mmCIF file as gemmi writes it, N, C-alpha and C atoms, coordinates in Angstrom:
data_model
loop_
_atom_site.group_PDB
_atom_site.id
_atom_site.type_symbol
_atom_site.label_atom_id
_atom_site.label_alt_id
_atom_site.label_comp_id
_atom_site.label_asym_id
_atom_site.label_entity_id
_atom_site.label_seq_id
_atom_site.pdbx_PDB_ins_code
_atom_site.Cartn_x
_atom_site.Cartn_y
_atom_site.Cartn_z
_atom_site.occupancy
_atom_site.B_iso_or_equiv
_atom_site.pdbx_formal_charge
_atom_site.auth_seq_id
_atom_site.auth_asym_id
_atom_site.pdbx_PDB_model_num
ATOM 1 N N . MET Axp A 1 ? 2.541 -26.898 -7.031 1 0 ? 1 A 1
ATOM 2 C CA . MET Axp A 1 ? 2.03 -27.071 -8.282 1 0 ? 1 A 1
ATOM 3 C C . MET Axp A 1 ? 2.876 -25.986 -9.272 1 0 ? 1 A 1
ATOM 4 N N . SER Axp A 2 ? 3.241 -26.409 -10.331 1 0 ? 2 A 1
ATOM 5 C CA . SER Axp A 2 ? 3.874 -25.443 -11.389 1 0 ? 2 A 1
ATOM 6 C C . SER Axp A 2 ? 2.968 -25.42 -12.646 1 0 ? 2 A 1
ATOM 7 N N . LYS Axp A 3 ? 3.105 -24.286 -13.259 1 0 ? 3 A 1
ATOM 8 C CA . LYS Axp A 3 ? 2.606 -24.005 -14.595 1 0 ? 3 A 1
ATOM 9 C C . LYS Axp A 3 ? 3.603 -23.459 -15.539 1 0 ? 3 A 1
ATOM 10 N N . VAL Axp A 4 ? 3.341 -23.604 -16.796 1 0 ? 4 A 1
ATOM 11 C CA . VAL Axp A 4 ? 4.283 -23.121 -17.735 1 0 ? 4 A 1
ATOM 12 C C . VAL Axp A 4 ? 3.559 -21.778 -18.151 1 0 ? 4 A 1
ATOM 13 N N . VAL Axp A 5 ? 3.857 -20.616 -18.295 1 0 ? 5 A 1
ATOM 14 C CA . VAL Axp A 5 ? 3.382 -19.446 -18.818 1 0 ? 5 A 1
ATOM 15 C C . VAL Axp A 5 ? 4.343 -18.579 -19.688 1 0 ? 5 A 1
ATOM 16 N N . ARG Axp A 6 ? 3.712 -17.876 -20.488 1 0 ? 6 A 1
ATOM 17 C CA . ARG Axp A 6 ? 4.753 -16.964 -21.407 1 0 ? 6 A 1
ATOM 18 C C . ARG Axp A 6 ? 4.726 -15.596 -20.722 1 0 ? 6 A 1
ATOM 19 N N . LEU Axp A 7 ? 5.732 -14.913 -20.504 1 0 ? 7 A 1
ATOM 20 C CA . LEU Axp A 7 ? 5.868 -13.51 -19.804 1 0 ? 7 A 1
ATOM 21 C C . LEU Axp A 7 ? 6.686 -12.857 -20.809 1 0 ? 7 A 1
ATOM 22 N N . PRO Axp A 8 ? 6.309 -11.466 -21.121 1 0 ? 8 A 1
ATOM 23 C CA . PRO Axp A 8 ? 6.988 -10.598 -21.824 1 0 ? 8 A 1
ATOM 24 C C . PRO Axp A 8 ? 8.38 -10.411 -20.933 1 0 ? 8 A 1
ATOM 25 N N . GLU Axp A 9 ? 9.514 -10.101 -21.856 1 0 ? 9 A 1
ATOM 26 C CA . GLU Axp A 9 ? 10.926 -9.829 -21.22 1 0 ? 9 A 1
ATOM 27 C C . GLU Axp A 9 ? 10.981 -8.947 -20.086 1 0 ? 9 A 1
ATOM 28 N N . ASP Axp A 10 ? 10.187 -7.723 -20.362 1 0 ? 10 A 1
ATOM 29 C CA . ASP Axp A 10 ? 10.231 -6.789 -19.412 1 0 ? 10 A 1
ATOM 30 C C . ASP Axp A 10 ? 9.705 -7.202 -18.001 1 0 ? 10 A 1
ATOM 31 N N . VAL Axp A 11 ? 8.579 -8.013 -18.061 1 0 ? 11 A 1
ATOM 32 C CA . VAL Axp A 11 ? 8.133 -8.475 -16.818 1 0 ? 11 A 1
ATOM 33 C C . VAL Axp A 11 ? 8.957 -9.353 -16.085 1 0 ? 11 A 1
ATOM 34 N N . ILE Axp A 12 ? 9.72 -10.263 -16.837 1 0 ? 12 A 1
ATOM 35 C CA . ILE Axp A 12 ? 10.669 -11.044 -16.252 1 0 ? 12 A 1
ATOM 36 C C . ILE Axp A 12 ? 11.704 -10.387 -15.642 1 0 ? 12 A 1
ATOM 37 N N . GLU Axp A 13 ? 12.183 -9.212 -16.321 1 0 ? 13 A 1
ATOM 38 C CA . GLU Axp A 13 ? 13.233 -8.392 -15.683 1 0 ? 13 A 1
ATOM 39 C C . GLU Axp A 13 ? 12.785 -7.629 -14.42 1 0 ? 13 A 1
ATOM 40 N N . ILE Axp A 14 ? 11.642 -7.175 -14.415 1 0 ? 14 A 1
ATOM 41 C CA . ILE Axp A 14 ? 10.934 -6.63 -13.319 1 0 ? 14 A 1
ATOM 42 C C . ILE Axp A 14 ? 10.818 -7.591 -12.094 1 0 ? 14 A 1
ATOM 43 N N . ALA Axp A 15 ? 10.423 -8.62 -12.384 1 0 ? 15 A 1
ATOM 44 C CA . ALA Axp A 15 ? 10.404 -9.957 -11.133 1 0 ? 15 A 1
ATOM 45 C C . ALA Axp A 15 ? 11.611 -10.094 -10.789 1 0 ? 15 A 1
ATOM 46 N N . LEU Axp A 16 ? 12.767 -10.115 -11.457 1 0 ? 16 A 1
ATOM 47 C CA . LEU Axp A 16 ? 14.015 -10.463 -11.105 1 0 ? 16 A 1
ATOM 48 C C . LEU Axp A 16 ? 14.66 -9.397 -10.399 1 0 ? 16 A 1
ATOM 49 N N . LYS Axp A 17 ? 14.207 -8.098 -10.366 1 0 ? 17 A 1
ATOM 50 C CA . LYS Axp A 17 ? 14.726 -7.195 -9.434 1 0 ? 17 A 1
ATOM 51 C C . LYS Axp A 17 ? 14.373 -7.389 -8.139 1 0 ? 17 A 1
ATOM 52 N N . TYR Axp A 18 ? 13.343 -8.139 -7.799 1 0 ? 18 A 1
ATOM 53 C CA . TYR Axp A 18 ? 12.841 -8.319 -6.568 1 0 ? 18 A 1
ATOM 54 C C . TYR Axp A 18 ? 13.131 -9.698 -5.733 1 0 ? 18 A 1
ATOM 55 N N . GLY Axp A 19 ? 13.742 -10.591 -6.719 1 0 ? 19 A 1
ATOM 56 C CA . GLY Axp A 19 ? 14.18 -11.888 -6.198 1 0 ? 19 A 1
ATOM 57 C C . GLY Axp A 19 ? 15.125 -12.516 -7.104 1 0 ? 19 A 1
ATOM 58 N N . LYS Axp A 20 ? 15.788 -13.711 -6.668 1 0 ? 20 A 1
ATOM 59 C CA . LYS Axp A 20 ? 16.701 -14.502 -7.328 1 0 ? 20 A 1
ATOM 60 C C . LYS Axp A 20 ? 16.051 -15.2 -8.571 1 0 ? 20 A 1
ATOM 61 N N . ASN Axp A 21 ? 14.846 -15.417 -8.442 1 0 ? 21 A 1
ATOM 62 C CA . ASN Axp A 21 ? 14.01 -16.204 -9.361 1 0 ? 21 A 1
ATOM 63 C C . ASN Axp A 21 ? 12.597 -15.563 -9.509 1 0 ? 21 A 1
ATOM 64 N N . LEU Axp A 22 ? 11.966 -15.903 -10.662 1 0 ? 22 A 1
ATOM 65 C CA . LEU Axp A 22 ? 10.701 -15.319 -10.902 1 0 ? 22 A 1
ATOM 66 C C . LEU Axp A 22 ? 9.639 -15.454 -9.672 1 0 ? 22 A 1
ATOM 67 N N . ALA Axp A 23 ? 9.62 -16.697 -9.148 1 0 ? 23 A 1
ATOM 68 C CA . ALA Axp A 23 ? 8.802 -16.996 -8.094 1 0 ? 23 A 1
ATOM 69 C C . ALA Axp A 23 ? 9.025 -16.183 -6.848 1 0 ? 23 A 1
ATOM 70 N N . GLU Axp A 24 ? 10.313 -16.113 -6.351 1 0 ? 24 A 1
ATOM 71 C CA . GLU Axp A 24 ? 10.674 -15.247 -5.283 1 0 ? 24 A 1
ATOM 72 C C . GLU Axp A 24 ? 10.56 -13.907 -5.549 1 0 ? 24 A 1
ATOM 73 N N . GLY Axp A 25 ? 10.64 -13.417 -6.69 1 0 ? 25 A 1
ATOM 74 C CA . GLY Axp A 25 ? 10.334 -12.029 -6.986 1 0 ? 25 A 1
ATOM 75 C C . GLY Axp A 25 ? 8.883 -11.508 -6.925 1 0 ? 25 A 1
ATOM 76 N N . ILE Axp A 26 ? 8.072 -12.645 -7.494 1 0 ? 26 A 1
ATOM 77 C CA . ILE Axp A 26 ? 6.733 -12.234 -7.302 1 0 ? 26 A 1
ATOM 78 C C . ILE Axp A 26 ? 5.974 -12.371 -5.894 1 0 ? 26 A 1
ATOM 79 N N . ARG Axp A 27 ? 6.741 -13.415 -5.223 1 0 ? 27 A 1
ATOM 80 C CA . ARG Axp A 27 ? 6.362 -13.384 -3.751 1 0 ? 27 A 1
ATOM 81 C C . ARG Axp A 27 ? 6.961 -12.205 -2.83 1 0 ? 27 A 1
ATOM 82 N N . THR Axp A 28 ? 7.803 -11.561 -3.287 1 0 ? 28 A 1
ATOM 83 C CA . THR Axp A 28 ? 8.346 -10.296 -2.597 1 0 ? 28 A 1
ATOM 84 C C . THR Axp A 28 ? 7.454 -9.245 -3.058 1 0 ? 28 A 1
ATOM 85 N N . MET Axp A 29 ? 7.133 -9.141 -4.426 1 0 ? 29 A 1
ATOM 86 C CA . MET Axp A 29 ? 6.191 -7.944 -4.749 1 0 ? 29 A 1
ATOM 87 C C . MET Axp A 29 ? 4.843 -8.104 -4.085 1 0 ? 29 A 1
ATOM 88 N N . ASP Axp A 30 ? 4.272 -9.401 -3.817 1 0 ? 30 A 1
ATOM 89 C CA . ASP Axp A 30 ? 2.977 -9.537 -3.122 1 0 ? 30 A 1
ATOM 90 C C . ASP Axp A 30 ? 3.172 -9.145 -1.866 1 0 ? 30 A 1
ATOM 91 N N . LYS Axp A 31 ? 4.155 -9.547 -1.086 1 0 ? 31 A 1
ATOM 92 C CA . LYS Axp A 31 ? 4.494 -9.15 0.339 1 0 ? 31 A 1
ATOM 93 C C . LYS Axp A 31 ? 4.438 -7.583 0.478 1 0 ? 31 A 1
ATOM 94 N N . LEU Axp A 32 ? 5.242 -6.794 -0.303 1 0 ? 32 A 1
ATOM 95 C CA . LEU Axp A 32 ? 5.372 -5.612 -0.258 1 0 ? 32 A 1
ATOM 96 C C . LEU Axp A 32 ? 4.03 -4.841 -0.572 1 0 ? 32 A 1
ATOM 97 N N . LEU Axp A 33 ? 3.403 -5.273 -1.574 1 0 ? 33 A 1
ATOM 98 C CA . LEU Axp A 33 ? 1.976 -4.689 -1.905 1 0 ? 33 A 1
ATOM 99 C C . LEU Axp A 33 ? 0.954 -4.8 -0.557 1 0 ? 33 A 1
ATOM 100 N N . GLU Axp A 34 ? 0.906 -5.931 -0.069 1 0 ? 34 A 1
ATOM 101 C CA . GLU Axp A 34 ? 0.221 -6.272 1.25 1 0 ? 34 A 1
ATOM 102 C C . GLU Axp A 34 ? 0.637 -5.256 2.395 1 0 ? 34 A 1
ATOM 103 N N . GLU Axp A 35 ? 1.981 -4.984 2.64 1 0 ? 35 A 1
ATOM 104 C CA . GLU Axp A 35 ? 2.588 -4.19 3.35 1 0 ? 35 A 1
ATOM 105 C C . GLU Axp A 35 ? 2.022 -2.577 3.041 1 0 ? 35 A 1
ATOM 106 N N . TYR Axp A 36 ? 2.082 -2.304 1.75 1 0 ? 36 A 1
ATOM 107 C CA . TYR Axp A 36 ? 1.655 -1.175 1.424 1 0 ? 36 A 1
ATOM 108 C C . TYR Axp A 36 ? 0.074 -0.773 1.474 1 0 ? 36 A 1
ATOM 109 N N . LYS Axp A 37 ? -0.513 -1.802 1.459 1 0 ? 37 A 1
ATOM 110 C CA . LYS Axp A 37 ? -2.067 -1.71 1.682 1 0 ? 37 A 1
ATOM 111 C C . LYS Axp A 37 ? -2.231 -1.403 3.286 1 0 ? 37 A 1
ATOM 112 N N . GLU Axp A 38 ? -1.615 -1.852 4.009 1 0 ? 38 A 1
ATOM 113 C CA . GLU Axp A 38 ? -1.605 -1.861 5.485 1 0 ? 38 A 1
ATOM 114 C C . GLU Axp A 38 ? -1.36 -0.54 5.81 1 0 ? 38 A 1
ATOM 115 N N . LEU Axp A 39 ? -0.03 -0.019 5.384 1 0 ? 39 A 1
ATOM 116 C CA . LEU Axp A 39 ? 0.359 1.206 5.659 1 0 ? 39 A 1
ATOM 117 C C . LEU Axp A 39 ? -0.504 2.031 5.149 1 0 ? 39 A 1
ATOM 118 N N . ASP Axp A 40 ? -1.15 2.104 3.804 1 0 ? 40 A 1
ATOM 119 C CA . ASP Axp A 40 ? -2.095 3.082 3.313 1 0 ? 40 A 1
ATOM 120 C C . ASP Axp A 40 ? -3.378 3.138 4.046 1 0 ? 40 A 1
ATOM 121 N N . LYS Axp A 41 ? -3.92 1.897 4.724 1 0 ? 41 A 1
ATOM 122 C CA . LYS Axp A 41 ? -5.054 1.945 5.507 1 0 ? 41 A 1
ATOM 123 C C . LYS Axp A 41 ? -4.774 2.719 6.87 1 0 ? 41 A 1
ATOM 124 N N . LYS Axp A 42 ? -3.628 2.453 7.399 1 0 ? 42 A 1
ATOM 125 C CA . LYS Axp A 42 ? -3.375 3.233 8.658 1 0 ? 42 A 1
ATOM 126 C C . LYS Axp A 42 ? -3.148 4.687 8.481 1 0 ? 42 A 1
ATOM 127 N N . LEU Axp A 43 ? -2.52 5.069 7.264 1 0 ? 43 A 1
ATOM 128 C CA . LEU Axp A 43 ? -2.452 6.522 6.834 1 0 ? 43 A 1
ATOM 129 C C . LEU Axp A 43 ? -3.768 7.264 6.641 1 0 ? 43 A 1
ATOM 130 N N . ALA Axp A 44 ? -4.743 6.419 6.001 1 0 ? 44 A 1
ATOM 131 C CA . ALA Axp A 44 ? -6.128 6.954 5.949 1 0 ? 44 A 1
ATOM 132 C C . ALA Axp A 44 ? -6.592 7.032 7.119 1 0 ? 44 A 1
ATOM 133 N N . ASP Axp A 45 ? -6.512 6.284 8.167 1 0 ? 45 A 1
ATOM 134 C CA . ASP Axp A 45 ? -7.195 6.493 9.35 1 0 ? 45 A 1
ATOM 135 C C . ASP Axp A 45 ? -6.623 7.678 10.278 1 0 ? 45 A 1
ATOM 136 N N . VAL Axp A 46 ? -5.385 7.95 10.149 1 0 ? 46 A 1
ATOM 137 C CA . VAL Axp A 46 ? -4.678 9.009 10.645 1 0 ? 46 A 1
ATOM 138 C C . VAL Axp A 46 ? -5.204 10.235 10.136 1 0 ? 46 A 1
ATOM 139 N N . ILE Axp A 47 ? -5.099 10.337 8.824 1 0 ? 47 A 1
ATOM 140 C CA . ILE Axp A 47 ? -5.874 11.533 8.002 1 0 ? 47 A 1
ATOM 141 C C . ILE Axp A 47 ? -7.199 11.758 8.615 1 0 ? 47 A 1
ATOM 142 N N . GLU Axp A 48 ? -7.98 10.773 8.652 1 0 ? 48 A 1
ATOM 143 C CA . GLU Axp A 48 ? -9.503 10.883 8.905 1 0 ? 48 A 1
ATOM 144 C C . GLU Axp A 48 ? -9.649 11.363 10.319 1 0 ? 48 A 1
ATOM 145 N N . THR Axp A 49 ? -8.842 10.704 11.296 1 0 ? 49 A 1
ATOM 146 C CA . THR Axp A 49 ? -8.903 11.271 12.471 1 0 ? 49 A 1
ATOM 147 C C . THR Axp A 49 ? -8.452 12.681 12.868 1 0 ? 49 A 1
ATOM 148 N N . ARG Axp A 50 ? -7.388 13.199 12.08 1 0 ? 50 A 1
ATOM 149 C CA . ARG Axp A 50 ? -6.902 14.391 11.939 1 0 ? 50 A 1
ATOM 150 C C . ARG Axp A 50 ? -7.998 15.417 11.519 1 0 ? 50 A 1
ATOM 151 N N . ILE Axp A 51 ? -8.546 14.999 10.419 1 0 ? 51 A 1
ATOM 152 C CA . ILE Axp A 51 ? -9.642 15.956 9.797 1 0 ? 51 A 1
ATOM 153 C C . ILE Axp A 51 ? -10.762 16.098 10.854 1 0 ? 51 A 1
ATOM 154 N N . ARG Axp A 52 ? -11.247 14.958 11.509 1 0 ? 52 A 1
ATOM 155 C CA . ARG Axp A 52 ? -12.268 15.107 12.586 1 0 ? 52 A 1
ATOM 156 C C . ARG Axp A 52 ? -11.853 15.837 13.69 1 0 ? 52 A 1
ATOM 157 N N . ASP Axp A 53 ? -10.46 16.024 14.007 1 0 ? 53 A 1
ATOM 158 C CA . ASP Axp A 53 ? -10.073 16.626 15.206 1 0 ? 53 A 1
ATOM 159 C C . ASP Axp A 53 ? -10.083 18.22 14.724 1 0 ? 53 A 1
ATOM 160 N N . VAL Axp A 54 ? -9.847 18.722 13.568 1 0 ? 54 A 1
ATOM 161 C CA . VAL Axp A 54 ? -9.767 20.121 13.094 1 0 ? 54 A 1
ATOM 162 C C . VAL Axp A 54 ? -11.132 20.564 13.144 1 0 ? 54 A 1
ATOM 163 N N . ILE Axp A 55 ? -12.038 19.668 12.473 1 0 ? 55 A 1
ATOM 164 C CA . ILE Axp A 55 ? -13.484 20.17 12.376 1 0 ? 55 A 1
ATOM 165 C C . ILE Axp A 55 ? -14.1 20.37 13.785 1 0 ? 55 A 1
ATOM 166 N N . ARG Axp A 56 ? -13.901 19.479 14.725 1 0 ? 56 A 1
ATOM 167 C CA . ARG Axp A 56 ? -14.229 19.627 16.027 1 0 ? 56 A 1
ATOM 168 C C . ARG Axp A 56 ? -13.902 20.82 16.699 1 0 ? 56 A 1
ATOM 169 N N . GLU Axp A 57 ? -12.564 21.021 16.536 1 0 ? 57 A 1
ATOM 170 C CA . GLU Axp A 57 ? -11.855 22.32 17.088 1 0 ? 57 A 1
ATOM 171 C C . GLU Axp A 57 ? -12.468 23.651 16.607 1 0 ? 57 A 1
ATOM 172 N N . GLU Axp A 58 ? -12.944 23.735 15.317 1 0 ? 58 A 1
ATOM 173 C CA . GLU Axp A 58 ? -13.502 24.81 14.595 1 0 ? 58 A 1
ATOM 174 C C . GLU Axp A 58 ? -14.861 24.995 14.943 1 0 ? 58 A 1
ATOM 175 N N . LEU Axp A 59 ? -15.582 24.004 15.32 1 0 ? 59 A 1
ATOM 176 C CA . LEU Axp A 59 ? -16.965 23.83 15.674 1 0 ? 59 A 1
ATOM 177 C C . LEU Axp A 59 ? -16.937 24.453 17.168 1 0 ? 59 A 1
ATOM 178 N N . GLU Axp A 60 ? -16.052 24.041 18.011 1 0 ? 60 A 1
ATOM 179 C CA . GLU Axp A 60 ? -16.012 24.544 19.382 1 0 ? 60 A 1
ATOM 180 C C . GLU Axp A 60 ? -15.68 25.939 19.405 1 0 ? 60 A 1
ATOM 181 N N . MET Axp A 61 ? -14.591 26.365 18.523 1 0 ? 61 A 1
ATOM 182 C CA . MET Axp A 61 ? -14.461 27.824 18.644 1 0 ? 61 A 1
ATOM 183 C C . MET Axp A 61 ? -15.567 28.567 18.12 1 0 ? 61 A 1
ATOM 184 N N . LEU Axp A 62 ? -16.597 28.162 17.168 1 0 ? 62 A 1
ATOM 185 C CA . LEU Axp A 62 ? -17.723 28.768 16.662 1 0 ? 62 A 1
ATOM 186 C C . LEU Axp A 62 ? -18.696 28.958 17.833 1 0 ? 62 A 1
ATOM 187 N N . ARG Axp A 63 ? -18.861 27.909 18.611 1 0 ? 63 A 1
ATOM 188 C CA . ARG Axp A 63 ? -19.824 27.895 19.511 1 0 ? 63 A 1
ATOM 189 C C . ARG Axp A 63 ? -19.597 28.849 20.719 1 0 ? 63 A 1
ATOM 190 N N . ARG Axp A 64 ? -18.283 29.345 20.698 1 0 ? 64 A 1
ATOM 191 C CA . ARG Axp A 64 ? -17.76 30.234 21.741 1 0 ? 64 A 1
ATOM 192 C C . ARG Axp A 64 ? -18.37 31.6 21.406 1 0 ? 64 A 1
ATOM 193 N N . PHE Axp A 65 ? -18.543 32.183 20.023 1 0 ? 65 A 1
ATOM 194 C CA . PHE Axp A 65 ? -19.176 33.136 19.488 1 0 ? 65 A 1
ATOM 195 C C . PHE Axp A 65 ? -20.593 33.595 19.877 1 0 ? 65 A 1
């Protein structure tokens, strides 16, 4: 299905940086955003795990005193 829409020139230029036409550029941007979201979630999980490890280590050290 196709639709006719009006886009500002700068938006067209941005989309064309990601693909040979608007559709390909938008699909590529969507794919990159999904990959970024997945990477961001993994990074957040790693940070949370590291924070928990540090807190656990600190609590163990305090228990020794």
